[in-house]
C-alpha positions as CSV (number, residue, x, y, z in Angstrom):
1,M,-30.6,-90.8,111.3
2,S,-34.3,-90.7,110.4
3,A,-36.0,-93.0,107.9
4,A,-35.7,-92.1,104.2
5,L,-39.0,-91.9,102.3
6,I,-38.7,-93.5,98.8
7,S,-41.4,-92.7,96.3
8,A,-39.9,-94.2,93.1
9,R,-42.5,-96.1,91.1
10,R,-40.6,-99.0,89.5
11,P,-38.9,-101.7,91.6
12,D,-35.5,-101.2,89.9
13,E,-35.7,-97.4,90.6
14,V,-36.5,-98.2,94.2
15,A,-33.5,-100.5,94.5
16,R,-31.2,-97.9,92.9
17,K,-32.5,-95.2,95.4
18,V,-32.0,-97.6,98.4
19,E,-28.4,-98.3,97.2
20,Q,-27.7,-94.6,96.9
21,L,-29.1,-93.8,100.3
22,L,-27.1,-96.8,101.9
23,R,-23.9,-95.2,100.6
24,Q,-24.9,-92.0,102.4
25,G,-25.4,-93.9,105.7
26,H,-29.2,-94.5,105.9
27,L,-30.3,-97.7,107.5
28,R,-34.1,-97.1,107.7
29,F,-36.3,-96.9,104.6
30,V,-40.0,-96.2,104.1
31,I,-41.5,-97.1,100.7
32,A,-44.4,-94.8,99.8
33,T,-47.4,-96.8,98.7
34,I,-48.7,-96.3,95.1
35,D,-50.9,-99.4,94.9
36,H,-52.6,-99.3,98.3
37,G,-50.4,-102.1,99.5
38,G,-51.1,-104.3,96.4
39,M,-48.8,-106.4,94.3
40,L,-46.8,-103.5,92.9
41,D,-46.1,-102.1,96.4
42,L,-45.0,-105.6,97.5
43,E,-42.7,-106.0,94.5
44,R,-41.2,-102.6,95.3
45,L,-40.8,-103.5,99.0
46,G,-39.0,-106.7,98.0
47,A,-36.6,-104.9,95.7
48,A,-35.9,-102.4,98.5
49,R,-35.3,-105.1,101.1
50,Y,-33.0,-107.0,98.7
51,A,-31.0,-103.9,98.0
52,A,-30.8,-102.8,101.6
53,G,-29.6,-106.1,103.1
54,L,-30.2,-107.6,106.5
55,Q,-28.7,-104.7,108.5
56,S,-31.5,-102.3,107.3
57,V,-35.2,-101.8,108.2
58,V,-37.6,-101.4,105.2
59,E,-41.3,-100.8,105.6
60,L,-44.3,-99.8,103.6
61,E,-45.7,-96.3,104.3
62,E,-49.1,-97.6,105.5
63,T,-47.6,-99.9,108.0
64,A,-45.1,-97.4,109.4
65,P,-46.8,-94.2,110.3
66,V,-44.2,-93.2,112.9
67,A,-41.4,-93.8,110.4
68,V,-43.1,-91.7,107.8
69,A,-43.6,-88.8,110.2
70,A,-39.9,-89.0,111.1
71,A,-39.0,-89.0,107.4
72,R,-40.9,-85.7,106.6
């Protein structure tokens, strides 16, 4: 299964979307950057990683160009 691109803005929305996609069987997630990799993006990334668990791969869009291409 390809990586799921998540563009939610708030960390709680990101976590909710990750949990929803996990139930659908996704294990790879790419978080779209909205703060050019700044603190907000890092907070969203942390929320996604916490929600996804250890079995999943979660990356920021700028650091995962191949995963983003696969998600589109």
